PyMOL Python script that loads the backbone (N, CA, C, O; Angstrom):
from pymol import cmd

cmd.read_pdbstr("""\
ATOM      1  N   UNK A   1     -25.559 -11.546   6.959  1.00  0.00           N
ATOM      2  CA  UNK A   1     -24.161 -11.459   6.573  1.00  0.00           C
ATOM      3  C   UNK A   1     -23.877 -12.487   5.481  1.00  0.00           C
ATOM      4  O   UNK A   1     -24.473 -13.564   5.450  1.00  0.00           O
ATOM      5  N   UNK A   2     -22.970 -12.139   4.603  1.00  0.00           N
ATOM      6  CA  UNK A   2     -22.601 -13.024   3.495  1.00  0.00           C
ATOM      7  C   UNK A   2     -21.832 -14.229   4.019  1.00  0.00           C
ATOM      8  O   UNK A   2     -21.099 -14.147   5.004  1.00  0.00           O
ATOM      9  N   UNK A   3     -22.015 -15.321   3.347  1.00  0.00           N
ATOM     10  CA  UNK A   3     -21.283 -16.529   3.683  1.00  0.00           C
ATOM     11  C   UNK A   3     -19.880 -16.412   3.084  1.00  0.00           C
ATOM     12  O   UNK A   3     -19.720 -15.962   1.950  1.00  0.00           O
ATOM     13  N   UNK A   4     -18.879 -16.813   3.840  1.00  0.00           N
ATOM     14  CA  UNK A   4     -17.496 -16.706   3.386  1.00  0.00           C
ATOM     15  C   UNK A   4     -16.947 -18.103   3.139  1.00  0.00           C
ATOM     16  O   UNK A   4     -17.040 -18.987   3.990  1.00  0.00           O
ATOM     17  N   UNK A   5     -16.370 -18.281   1.946  1.00  0.00           N
ATOM     18  CA  UNK A   5     -15.755 -19.556   1.583  1.00  0.00           C
ATOM     19  C   UNK A   5     -14.247 -19.357   1.533  1.00  0.00           C
ATOM     20  O   UNK A   5     -13.752 -18.460   0.850  1.00  0.00           O
ATOM     21  N   UNK A   6     -13.529 -20.193   2.253  1.00  0.00           N
ATOM     22  CA  UNK A   6     -12.076 -20.085   2.310  1.00  0.00           C
ATOM     23  C   UNK A   6     -11.437 -21.302   1.649  1.00  0.00           C
ATOM     24  O   UNK A   6     -11.979 -22.407   1.682  1.00  0.00           O
ATOM     25  N   UNK A   7     -10.283 -21.074   1.056  1.00  0.00           N
ATOM     26  CA  UNK A   7      -9.520 -22.186   0.502  1.00  0.00           C
ATOM     27  C   UNK A   7      -8.902 -22.973   1.663  1.00  0.00           C
ATOM     28  O   UNK A   7      -8.827 -22.483   2.789  1.00  0.00           O
ATOM     29  N   UNK A   8      -8.470 -24.174   1.374  1.00  0.00           N
ATOM     30  CA  UNK A   8      -7.792 -24.971   2.393  1.00  0.00           C
ATOM     31  C   UNK A   8      -6.546 -24.247   2.891  1.00  0.00           C
ATOM     32  O   UNK A   8      -6.226 -24.280   4.079  1.00  0.00           O
ATOM     33  N   UNK A   9      -5.859 -23.602   1.979  1.00  0.00           N
ATOM     34  CA  UNK A   9      -4.650 -22.854   2.336  1.00  0.00           C
ATOM     35  C   UNK A   9      -4.981 -21.729   3.314  1.00  0.00           C
ATOM     36  O   UNK A   9      -4.256 -21.527   4.288  1.00  0.00           O
ATOM     37  N   UNK A  10      -6.072 -20.992   3.067  1.00  0.00           N
ATOM     38  CA  UNK A  10      -6.471 -19.914   3.974  1.00  0.00           C
ATOM     39  C   UNK A  10      -6.881 -20.457   5.334  1.00  0.00           C
ATOM     40  O   UNK A  10      -6.512 -19.898   6.367  1.00  0.00           O
ATOM     41  N   UNK A  11      -7.639 -21.540   5.334  1.00  0.00           N
ATOM     42  CA  UNK A  11      -8.046 -22.160   6.611  1.00  0.00           C
ATOM     43  C   UNK A  11      -6.828 -22.605   7.406  1.00  0.00           C
ATOM     44  O   UNK A  11      -6.756 -22.404   8.618  1.00  0.00           O
ATOM     45  N   UNK A  12      -5.861 -23.218   6.704  1.00  0.00           N
ATOM     46  CA  UNK A  12      -4.635 -23.668   7.377  1.00  0.00           C
ATOM     47  C   UNK A  12      -3.871 -22.491   7.971  1.00  0.00           C
ATOM     48  O   UNK A  12      -3.361 -22.571   9.089  1.00  0.00           O
ATOM     49  N   UNK A  13      -3.798 -21.402   7.218  1.00  0.00           N
ATOM     50  CA  UNK A  13      -3.092 -20.226   7.704  1.00  0.00           C
ATOM     51  C   UNK A  13      -3.756 -19.675   8.964  1.00  0.00           C
ATOM     52  O   UNK A  13      -3.080 -19.359   9.944  1.00  0.00           O
ATOM     53  N   UNK A  14      -5.071 -19.564   8.931  1.00  0.00           N
ATOM     54  CA  UNK A  14      -5.808 -19.064  10.095  1.00  0.00           C
ATOM     55  C   UNK A  14      -5.569 -19.971  11.291  1.00  0.00           C
ATOM     56  O   UNK A  14      -5.329 -19.500  12.403  1.00  0.00           O
ATOM     57  N   UNK A  15      -5.636 -21.261  11.058  1.00  0.00           N
ATOM     58  CA  UNK A  15      -5.413 -22.227  12.140  1.00  0.00           C
ATOM     59  C   UNK A  15      -4.008 -22.082  12.710  1.00  0.00           C
ATOM     60  O   UNK A  15      -3.826 -22.154  13.925  1.00  0.00           O
ATOM     61  N   UNK A  16      -3.016 -21.879  11.851  1.00  0.00           N
ATOM     62  CA  UNK A  16      -1.636 -21.690  12.311  1.00  0.00           C
ATOM     63  C   UNK A  16      -1.514 -20.450  13.186  1.00  0.00           C
ATOM     64  O   UNK A  16      -0.824 -20.468  14.205  1.00  0.00           O
ATOM     65  N   UNK A  17      -2.189 -19.368  12.785  1.00  0.00           N
ATOM     66  CA  UNK A  17      -2.137 -18.136  13.553  1.00  0.00           C
ATOM     67  C   UNK A  17      -2.738 -18.317  14.946  1.00  0.00           C
ATOM     68  O   UNK A  17      -2.215 -17.801  15.934  1.00  0.00           O
ATOM     69  N   UNK A  18      -3.833 -19.052  15.005  1.00  0.00           N
ATOM     70  CA  UNK A  18      -4.492 -19.310  16.290  1.00  0.00           C
ATOM     71  C   UNK A  18      -3.630 -20.234  17.143  1.00  0.00           C
ATOM     72  O   UNK A  18      -3.421 -19.971  18.327  1.00  0.00           O
ATOM     73  N   UNK A  19      -3.132 -21.308  16.552  1.00  0.00           N
ATOM     74  CA  UNK A  19      -2.289 -22.262  17.297  1.00  0.00           C
ATOM     75  C   UNK A  19      -1.027 -21.605  17.835  1.00  0.00           C
ATOM     76  O   UNK A  19      -0.547 -21.964  18.910  1.00  0.00           O
ATOM     77  N   UNK A  20      -0.487 -20.639  17.088  1.00  0.00           N
ATOM     78  CA  UNK A  20       0.726 -19.942  17.515  1.00  0.00           C
ATOM     79  C   UNK A  20       0.438 -18.948  18.639  1.00  0.00           C
ATOM     80  O   UNK A  20       1.360 -18.390  19.234  1.00  0.00           O
ATOM     81  N   UNK A  21      -0.843 -18.731  18.923  1.00  0.00           N
ATOM     82  CA  UNK A  21      -1.208 -17.811  19.993  1.00  0.00           C
ATOM     83  C   UNK A  21      -1.230 -16.359  19.558  1.00  0.00           C
ATOM     84  O   UNK A  21      -1.358 -15.462  20.391  1.00  0.00           O
ATOM     85  N   UNK A  22      -1.108 -16.123  18.272  1.00  0.00           N
ATOM     86  CA  UNK A  22      -1.117 -14.752  17.774  1.00  0.00           C
ATOM     87  C   UNK A  22      -2.519 -14.167  17.886  1.00  0.00           C
ATOM     88  O   UNK A  22      -2.687 -12.990  18.204  1.00  0.00           O
ATOM     89  N   UNK A  23      -3.521 -14.999  17.623  1.00  0.00           N
ATOM     90  CA  UNK A  23      -4.924 -14.615  17.735  1.00  0.00           C
ATOM     91  C   UNK A  23      -5.639 -15.671  18.542  1.00  0.00           C
ATOM     92  O   UNK A  23      -5.213 -16.826  18.580  1.00  0.00           O
ATOM     93  N   UNK A  24      -6.748 -15.277  19.204  1.00  0.00           N
ATOM     94  CA  UNK A  24      -7.467 -16.251  20.037  1.00  0.00           C
ATOM     95  C   UNK A  24      -8.388 -17.150  19.230  1.00  0.00           C
ATOM     96  O   UNK A  24      -8.674 -18.275  19.638  1.00  0.00           O
ATOM     97  N   UNK A  25      -8.863 -16.652  18.067  1.00  0.00           N
ATOM     98  CA  UNK A  25      -9.739 -17.477  17.230  1.00  0.00           C
ATOM     99  C   UNK A  25      -9.757 -16.945  15.797  1.00  0.00           C
ATOM    100  O   UNK A  25      -9.161 -15.910  15.502  1.00  0.00           O
ATOM    101  N   UNK A  26     -10.443 -17.661  14.919  1.00  0.00           N
ATOM    102  CA  UNK A  26     -10.494 -17.297  13.507  1.00  0.00           C
ATOM    103  C   UNK A  26     -11.115 -15.915  13.299  1.00  0.00           C
ATOM    104  O   UNK A  26     -10.680 -15.166  12.425  1.00  0.00           O
ATOM    105  N   UNK A  27     -12.116 -15.578  14.088  1.00  0.00           N
ATOM    106  CA  UNK A  27     -12.751 -14.267  13.959  1.00  0.00           C
ATOM    107  C   UNK A  27     -11.735 -13.145  14.167  1.00  0.00           C
ATOM    108  O   UNK A  27     -11.758 -12.135  13.463  1.00  0.00           O
ATOM    109  N   UNK A  28     -10.849 -13.333  15.138  1.00  0.00           N
ATOM    110  CA  UNK A  28      -9.845 -12.313  15.425  1.00  0.00           C
ATOM    111  C   UNK A  28      -8.855 -12.179  14.272  1.00  0.00           C
ATOM    112  O   UNK A  28      -8.419 -11.072  13.956  1.00  0.00           O
ATOM    113  N   UNK A  29      -8.498 -13.291  13.644  1.00  0.00           N
ATOM    114  CA  UNK A  29      -7.588 -13.258  12.494  1.00  0.00           C
ATOM    115  C   UNK A  29      -8.223 -12.438  11.371  1.00  0.00           C
ATOM    116  O   UNK A  29      -7.590 -11.538  10.819  1.00  0.00           O
ATOM    117  N   UNK A  30      -9.455 -12.749  11.042  1.00  0.00           N
ATOM    118  CA  UNK A  30     -10.153 -12.064   9.955  1.00  0.00           C
ATOM    119  C   UNK A  30     -10.357 -10.589  10.291  1.00  0.00           C
ATOM    120  O   UNK A  30     -10.161  -9.728   9.433  1.00  0.00           O
ATOM    121  N   UNK A  31     -10.745 -10.292  11.520  1.00  0.00           N
ATOM    122  CA  UNK A  31     -10.978  -8.910  11.922  1.00  0.00           C
ATOM    123  C   UNK A  31      -9.692  -8.086  11.826  1.00  0.00           C
ATOM    124  O   UNK A  31      -9.722  -6.931  11.404  1.00  0.00           O
ATOM    125  N   UNK A  32      -8.565  -8.683  12.219  1.00  0.00           N
ATOM    126  CA  UNK A  32      -7.288  -7.971  12.166  1.00  0.00           C
ATOM    127  C   UNK A  32      -6.930  -7.638  10.724  1.00  0.00           C
ATOM    128  O   UNK A  32      -6.492  -6.526  10.431  1.00  0.00           O
ATOM    129  N   UNK A  33      -7.112  -8.581   9.842  1.00  0.00           N
ATOM    130  CA  UNK A  33      -6.778  -8.331   8.432  1.00  0.00           C
ATOM    131  C   UNK A  33      -7.727  -7.313   7.811  1.00  0.00           C
ATOM    132  O   UNK A  33      -7.305  -6.498   6.991  1.00  0.00           O
ATOM    133  N   UNK A  34      -8.995  -7.350   8.187  1.00  0.00           N
ATOM    134  CA  UNK A  34      -9.943  -6.368   7.670  1.00  0.00           C
ATOM    135  C   UNK A  34      -9.579  -4.958   8.126  1.00  0.00           C
ATOM    136  O   UNK A  34      -9.696  -4.006   7.354  1.00  0.00           O
ATOM    137  N   UNK A  35      -9.136  -4.819   9.385  1.00  0.00           N
ATOM    138  CA  UNK A  35      -8.686  -3.511   9.877  1.00  0.00           C
ATOM    139  C   UNK A  35      -7.505  -3.021   9.035  1.00  0.00           C
ATOM    140  O   UNK A  35      -7.455  -1.863   8.621  1.00  0.00           O
ATOM    141  N   UNK A  36      -6.563  -3.925   8.793  1.00  0.00           N
ATOM    142  CA  UNK A  36      -5.390  -3.569   8.006  1.00  0.00           C
ATOM    143  C   UNK A  36      -5.798  -3.188   6.582  1.00  0.00           C
ATOM    144  O   UNK A  36      -5.277  -2.217   6.032  1.00  0.00           O
ATOM    145  N   UNK A  37      -6.706  -3.925   5.989  1.00  0.00           N
ATOM    146  CA  UNK A  37      -7.175  -3.632   4.640  1.00  0.00           C
ATOM    147  C   UNK A  37      -7.860  -2.272   4.579  1.00  0.00           C
ATOM    148  O   UNK A  37      -7.664  -1.519   3.626  1.00  0.00           O
ATOM    149  N   UNK A  38      -8.668  -1.954   5.602  1.00  0.00           N
ATOM    150  CA  UNK A  38      -9.320  -0.644   5.653  1.00  0.00           C
ATOM    151  C   UNK A  38      -8.279   0.475   5.711  1.00  0.00           C
ATOM    152  O   UNK A  38      -8.388   1.473   4.998  1.00  0.00           O
ATOM    153  N   UNK A  39      -7.270   0.297   6.568  1.00  0.00           N
ATOM    154  CA  UNK A  39      -6.217   1.308   6.708  1.00  0.00           C
ATOM    155  C   UNK A  39      -5.463   1.490   5.390  1.00  0.00           C
ATOM    156  O   UNK A  39      -5.193   2.619   4.980  1.00  0.00           O
ATOM    157  N   UNK A  40      -5.123   0.380   4.728  1.00  0.00           N
ATOM    158  CA  UNK A  40      -4.413   0.458   3.457  1.00  0.00           C
ATOM    159  C   UNK A  40      -5.272   1.131   2.389  1.00  0.00           C
ATOM    160  O   UNK A  40      -4.770   1.913   1.582  1.00  0.00           O
ATOM    161  N   UNK A  41      -6.556   0.826   2.390  1.00  0.00           N
ATOM    162  CA  UNK A  41      -7.471   1.425   1.416  1.00  0.00           C
ATOM    163  C   UNK A  41      -7.580   2.924   1.632  1.00  0.00           C
ATOM    164  O   UNK A  41      -7.564   3.689   0.668  1.00  0.00           O
ATOM    165  N   UNK A  42      -7.691   3.351   2.874  1.00  0.00           N
ATOM    166  CA  UNK A  42      -7.769   4.783   3.172  1.00  0.00           C
ATOM    167  C   UNK A  42      -6.474   5.491   2.796  1.00  0.00           C
ATOM    168  O   UNK A  42      -6.509   6.599   2.261  1.00  0.00           O
ATOM    169  N   UNK A  43      -5.333   4.866   3.069  1.00  0.00           N
ATOM    170  CA  UNK A  43      -4.048   5.460   2.709  1.00  0.00           C
ATOM    171  C   UNK A  43      -3.933   5.597   1.192  1.00  0.00           C
ATOM    172  O   UNK A  43      -3.448   6.610   0.689  1.00  0.00           O
ATOM    173  N   UNK A  44      -4.378   4.581   0.475  1.00  0.00           N
ATOM    174  CA  UNK A  44      -4.340   4.628  -0.985  1.00  0.00           C
ATOM    175  C   UNK A  44      -5.245   5.730  -1.524  1.00  0.00           C
ATOM    176  O   UNK A  44      -4.863   6.457  -2.441  1.00  0.00           O
ATOM    177  N   UNK A  45      -6.443   5.855  -0.958  1.00  0.00           N
ATOM    178  CA  UNK A  45      -7.352   6.924  -1.374  1.00  0.00           C
ATOM    179  C   UNK A  45      -6.711   8.288  -1.147  1.00  0.00           C
ATOM    180  O   UNK A  45      -6.837   9.183  -1.983  1.00  0.00           O
ATOM    181  N   UNK A  46      -6.027   8.447  -0.023  1.00  0.00           N
ATOM    182  CA  UNK A  46      -5.372   9.713   0.284  1.00  0.00           C
ATOM    183  C   UNK A  46      -4.259  10.000  -0.723  1.00  0.00           C
ATOM    184  O   UNK A  46      -4.125  11.131  -1.191  1.00  0.00           O
ATOM    185  N   UNK A  47      -3.457   8.982  -1.060  1.00  0.00           N
ATOM    186  CA  UNK A  47      -2.384   9.186  -2.035  1.00  0.00           C
ATOM    187  C   UNK A  47      -2.946   9.539  -3.409  1.00  0.00           C
ATOM    188  O   UNK A  47      -2.398  10.393  -4.105  1.00  0.00           O
ATOM    189  N   UNK A  48      -4.031   8.888  -3.796  1.00  0.00           N
ATOM    190  CA  UNK A  48      -4.663   9.201  -5.078  1.00  0.00           C
ATOM    191  C   UNK A  48      -5.149  10.644  -5.079  1.00  0.00           C
ATOM    192  O   UNK A  48      -4.953  11.364  -6.058  1.00  0.00           O
ATOM    193  N   UNK A  49      -5.782  11.073  -3.988  1.00  0.00           N
ATOM    194  CA  UNK A  49      -6.273  12.453  -3.913  1.00  0.00           C
ATOM    195  C   UNK A  49      -5.121  13.443  -3.969  1.00  0.00           C
ATOM    196  O   UNK A  49      -5.225  14.481  -4.623  1.00  0.00           O
ATOM    197  N   UNK A  50      -4.027  13.131  -3.289  1.00  0.00           N
ATOM    198  CA  UNK A  50      -2.859  14.014  -3.338  1.00  0.00           C
ATOM    199  C   UNK A  50      -2.341  14.119  -4.767  1.00  0.00           C
ATOM    200  O   UNK A  50      -1.964  15.205  -5.208  1.00  0.00           O
ATOM    201  N   UNK A  51      -2.319  13.005  -5.498  1.00  0.00           N
ATOM    202  CA  UNK A  51      -1.891  13.026  -6.893  1.00  0.00           C
ATOM    203  C   UNK A  51      -2.818  13.864  -7.749  1.00  0.00           C
ATOM    204  O   UNK A  51      -2.362  14.652  -8.578  1.00  0.00           O
ATOM    205  N   UNK A  52      -4.112  13.699  -7.553  1.00  0.00           N
ATOM    206  CA  UNK A  52      -5.085  14.498  -8.303  1.00  0.00           C
ATOM    207  C   UNK A  52      -4.938  15.985  -7.983  1.00  0.00           C
ATOM    208  O   UNK A  52      -5.026  16.835  -8.869  1.00  0.00           O
ATOM    209  N   UNK A  53      -4.713  16.285  -6.699  1.00  0.00           N
ATOM    210  CA  UNK A  53      -4.492  17.675  -6.301  1.00  0.00           C
ATOM    211  C   UNK A  53      -3.243  18.246  -6.968  1.00  0.00           C
ATOM    212  O   UNK A  53      -3.242  19.394  -7.412  1.00  0.00           O
ATOM    213  N   UNK A  54      -2.174  17.439  -7.039  1.00  0.00           N
ATOM    214  CA  UNK A  54      -0.943  17.886  -7.701  1.00  0.00           C
ATOM    215  C   UNK A  54      -1.197  18.180  -9.174  1.00  0.00           C
ATOM    216  O   UNK A  54      -0.734  19.193  -9.697  1.00  0.00           O
ATOM    217  N   UNK A  55      -1.929  17.297  -9.842  1.00  0.00           N
ATOM    218  CA  UNK A  55      -2.233  17.514 -11.260  1.00  0.00           C
ATOM    219  C   UNK A  55      -3.036  18.793 -11.430  1.00  0.00           C
ATOM    220  O   UNK A  55      -2.741  19.608 -12.304  1.00  0.00           O
ATOM    221  N   UNK A  56      -4.049  18.967 -10.595  1.00  0.00           N
ATOM    222  CA  UNK A  56      -4.896  20.154 -10.691  1.00  0.00           C
ATOM    223  C   UNK A  56      -4.102  21.437 -10.451  1.00  0.00           C
ATOM    224  O   UNK A  56      -4.378  22.475 -11.054  1.00  0.00           O
ATOM    225  N   UNK A  57      -3.109  21.348  -9.557  1.00  0.00           N
ATOM    226  CA  UNK A  57      -2.303  22.528  -9.229  1.00  0.00           C
ATOM    227  C   UNK A  57      -1.145  22.721 -10.213  1.00  0.00           C
ATOM    228  O   UNK A  57      -0.383  23.681 -10.096  1.00  0.00           O
ATOM    229  N   UNK A  58      -1.016  21.816 -11.174  1.00  0.00           N
ATOM    230  CA  UNK A  58       0.047  21.949 -12.157  1.00  0.00           C
ATOM    231  C   UNK A  58       1.387  21.415 -11.714  1.00  0.00           C
ATOM    232  O   UNK A  58       2.400  21.667 -12.367  1.00  0.00           O
ATOM    233  N   UNK A  59       1.413  20.685 -10.625  1.00  0.00           N
ATOM    234  CA  UNK A  59       2.667  20.108 -10.130  1.00  0.00           C
ATOM    235  C   UNK A  59       2.886  18.755 -10.823  1.00  0.00           C
ATOM    236  O   UNK A  59       2.726  17.695 -10.217  1.00  0.00           O
ATOM    237  N   UNK A  60       3.250  18.821 -12.091  1.00  0.00           N
ATOM    238  CA  UNK A  60       3.464  17.613 -12.890  1.00  0.00           C
ATOM    239  C   UNK A  60       4.722  17.792 -13.737  1.00  0.00           C
ATOM    240  O   UNK A  60       5.179  18.914 -13.954  1.00  0.00           O
ATOM    241  N   UNK A  61       5.269  16.689 -14.207  1.00  0.00           N
ATOM    242  CA  UNK A  61       6.429  16.699 -15.086  1.00  0.00           C
ATOM    243  C   UNK A  61       6.067  15.929 -16.347  1.00  0.00           C
ATOM    244  O   UNK A  61       5.355  14.926 -16.295  1.00  0.00           O
ATOM    245  N   UNK A  62       6.561  16.405 -17.467  1.00  0.00           N
ATOM    246  CA  UNK A  62       6.399  15.691 -18.732  1.00  0.00           C
ATOM    247  C   UNK A  62       7.779  15.271 -19.215  1.00  0.00           C
ATOM    248  O   UNK A  62       8.752  16.010 -19.071  1.00  0.00           O
ATOM    249  N   UNK A  63       7.852  14.091 -19.783  1.00  0.00           N
ATOM    250  CA  UNK A  63       9.121  13.569 -20.262  1.00  0.00           C
ATOM    251  C   UNK A  63       8.976  13.133 -21.714  1.00  0.00           C
ATOM    252  O   UNK A  63       7.961  12.561 -22.113  1.00  0.00           O
ATOM    253  N   UNK A  64      10.007  13.414 -22.487  1.00  0.00           N
ATOM    254  CA  UNK A  64       9.999  13.063 -23.902  1.00  0.00           C
ATOM    255  C   UNK A  64      10.398  11.611 -24.123  1.00  0.00           C
ATOM    256  O   UNK A  64      10.115  11.034 -25.173  1.00  0.00           O
ATOM    257  N   UNK A  65      11.065  11.015 -23.115  1.00  0.00           N
ATOM    258  CA  UNK A  65      11.513   9.630 -23.278  1.00  0.00           C
ATOM    259  C   UNK A  65      11.638   8.960 -21.913  1.00  0.00           C
ATOM    260  O   UNK A  65      11.650   9.613 -20.870  1.00  0.00           O
ATOM    261  N   UNK A  66      11.730   7.645 -21.959  1.00  0.00           N
ATOM    262  CA  UNK A  66      11.932   6.880 -20.728  1.00  0.00           C
ATOM    263  C   UNK A  66      13.294   7.209 -20.126  1.00  0.00           C
ATOM    264  O   UNK A  66      13.455   7.231 -18.906  1.00  0.00           O
ATOM    265  N   UNK A  67      14.262   7.462 -20.984  1.00  0.00           N
ATOM    266  CA  UNK A  67      15.598   7.814 -20.511  1.00  0.00           C
ATOM    267  C   UNK A  67      15.573   9.130 -19.735  1.00  0.00           C
ATOM    268  O   UNK A  67      16.228   9.257 -18.701  1.00  0.00           O
ATOM    269  N   UNK A  68      14.827  10.095 -20.230  1.00  0.00           N
ATOM    270  CA  UNK A  68      14.686  11.379 -19.548  1.00  0.00           C
ATOM    271  C   UNK A  68      14.041  11.193 -18.177  1.00  0.00           C
ATOM    272  O   UNK A  68      14.480  11.795 -17.196  1.00  0.00           O
ATOM    273  N   UNK A  69      13.016  10.373 -18.107  1.00  0.00           N
ATOM    274  CA  UNK A  69      12.367  10.064 -16.826  1.00  0.00           C
ATOM    275  C   UNK A  69      13.356   9.385 -15.885  1.00  0.00           C
ATOM    276  O   UNK A  69      13.462   9.762 -14.718  1.00  0.00           O
ATOM    277  N   UNK A  70      14.074   8.394 -16.383  1.00  0.00           N
ATOM    278  CA  UNK A  70      15.043   7.663 -15.571  1.00  0.00           C
ATOM    279  C   UNK A  70      16.113   8.600 -15.014  1.00  0.00           C
ATOM    280  O   UNK A  70      16.475   8.509 -13.841  1.00  0.00           O
ATOM    281  N   UNK A  71      16.607   9.485 -15.846  1.00  0.00           N
ATOM    282  CA  UNK A  71      17.626  10.443 -15.393  1.00  0.00           C
ATOM    283  C   UNK A  71      17.077  11.358 -14.307  1.00  0.00           C
ATOM    284  O   UNK A  71      17.787  11.676 -13.353  1.00  0.00           O
ATOM    285  N   UNK A  72      15.840  11.782 -14.437  1.00  0.00           N
ATOM    286  CA  UNK A  72      15.228  12.649 -13.432  1.00  0.00           C
ATOM    287  C   UNK A  72      15.043  11.911 -12.110  1.00  0.00           C
ATOM    288  O   UNK A  72      15.274  12.475 -11.041  1.00  0.00           O
ATOM    289  N   UNK A  73      14.625  10.648 -12.187  1.00  0.00           N
ATOM    290  CA  UNK A  73      14.476   9.843 -10.965  1.00  0.00           C
ATOM    291  C   UNK A  73      15.820   9.707 -10.268  1.00  0.00           C
ATOM    292  O   UNK A  73      15.909   9.857  -9.050  1.00  0.00           O
ATOM    293  N   UNK A  74      16.864   9.424 -11.033  1.00  0.00           N
ATOM    294  CA  UNK A  74      18.210   9.294 -10.451  1.00  0.00           C
ATOM    295  C   UNK A  74      18.649  10.606  -9.821  1.00  0.00           C
ATOM    296  O   UNK A  74      19.229  10.608  -8.735  1.00  0.00           O
ATOM    297  N   UNK A  75      18.376  11.726 -10.492  1.00  0.00           N
ATOM    298  CA  UNK A  75      18.743  13.038  -9.962  1.00  0.00           C
ATOM    299  C   UNK A  75      18.027  13.303  -8.642  1.00  0.00           C
ATOM    300  O   UNK A  75      18.637  13.761  -7.676  1.00  0.00           O
ATOM    301  N   UNK A  76      16.721  13.009  -8.608  1.00  0.00           N
ATOM    302  CA  UNK A  76      15.959  13.239  -7.373  1.00  0.00           C
ATOM    303  C   UNK A  76      16.457  12.338  -6.244  1.00  0.00           C
ATOM    304  O   UNK A  76      16.520  12.765  -5.091  1.00  0.00           O
ATOM    305  N   UNK A  77      16.810  11.097  -6.571  1.00  0.00           N
ATOM    306  CA  UNK A  77      17.333  10.187  -5.550  1.00  0.00           C
ATOM    307  C   UNK A  77      18.660  10.710  -5.009  1.00  0.00           C
ATOM    308  O   UNK A  77      18.894  10.677  -3.801  1.00  0.00           O
ATOM    309  N   UNK A  78      19.531  11.194  -5.898  1.00  0.00           N
ATOM    310  CA  UNK A  78      20.803  11.754  -5.466  1.00  0.00           C
ATOM    311  C   UNK A  78      20.573  12.969  -4.566  1.00  0.00           C
ATOM    312  O   UNK A  78      21.223  13.114  -3.531  1.00  0.00           O
ATOM    313  N   UNK A  79      19.657  13.829  -4.964  1.00  0.00           N
ATOM    314  CA  UNK A  79      19.367  15.026  -4.152  1.00  0.00           C
ATOM    315  C   UNK A  79      18.818  14.638  -2.779  1.00  0.00           C
ATOM    316  O   UNK A  79      19.163  15.247  -1.766  1.00  0.00           O
ATOM    317  N   UNK A  80      17.967  13.626  -2.759  1.00  0.00           N
ATOM    318  CA  UNK A  80      17.390  13.191  -1.493  1.00  0.00           C
ATOM    319  C   UNK A  80      18.486  12.611  -0.588  1.00  0.00           C
ATOM    320  O   UNK A  80      18.525  12.889   0.610  1.00  0.00           O
ATOM    321  N   UNK A  81      19.366  11.808  -1.174  1.00  0.00           N
ATOM    322  CA  UNK A  81      20.463  11.229  -0.398  1.00  0.00           C
ATOM    323  C   UNK A  81      21.358  12.302   0.192  1.00  0.00           C
ATOM    324  O   UNK A  81      21.860  12.160   1.307  1.00  0.00           O
ATOM    325  N   UNK A  82      21.554  13.369  -0.554  1.00  0.00           N
ATOM    326  CA  UNK A  82      22.449  14.442  -0.114  1.00  0.00           C
ATOM    327  C   UNK A  82      21.705  15.470   0.743  1.00  0.00           C
ATOM    328  O   UNK A  82      22.316  16.400   1.268  1.00  0.00           O
ATOM    329  N   UNK A  83      20.398  15.302   0.883  1.00  0.00           N
ATOM    330  CA  UNK A  83      19.629  16.217   1.715  1.00  0.00           C
ATOM    331  C   UNK A  83      19.324  17.543   1.073  1.00  0.00           C
ATOM    332  O   UNK A  83      19.017  18.513   1.767  1.00  0.00           O
ATOM    333  N   UNK A  84      19.405  17.607  -0.258  1.00  0.00           N
ATOM    334  CA  UNK A  84      19.170  18.885  -0.940  1.00  0.00           C
ATOM    335  C   UNK A  84      17.882  18.916  -1.717  1.00  0.00           C
ATOM    336  O   UNK A  84      17.532  19.946  -2.294  1.00  0.00           O
ATOM    337  N   UNK A  85      17.168  17.809  -1.745  1.00  0.00           N
ATOM    338  CA  UNK A  85      15.971  17.757  -2.583  1.00  0.00           C
ATOM    339  C   UNK A  85      14.725  17.479  -1.802  1.00  0.00           C
ATOM    340  O   UNK A  85      14.698  17.540  -0.573  1.00  0.00           O
ATOM    341  N   UNK A  86      13.736  17.185  -2.516  1.00  0.00           N
ATOM    342  CA  UNK A  86      12.391  16.859  -2.071  1.00  0.00           C
ATOM    343  C   UNK A  86      12.386  16.421  -0.659  1.00  0.00           C
ATOM    344  O   UNK A  86      11.328  16.104  -0.115  1.00  0.00           O
TER     345      UNK A  86
END
""", "prot")
cmd.dss("prot")
cmd.show_as("cartoon", "prot")
cmd.util.cbc("prot")
cmd.orient("prot")
């Protein structure tokens, strides 16, 4: 296994988590964060794939200006708030 070097700030944070009783030891702190990182990475991969699928299926919008994009975002937000959109 690779050797891990932590900053003083990271060591202090881990120690605080253990002292607070949130985790029983440093290994548990690191393992919990790695689980979270894996979950976030998988979610990101899924969102990227969904975006690629949308592009492939032609579900895309083109805008001539930033103002046009901004207006569309505002319109979609209004529709969502009113329950009539996306």
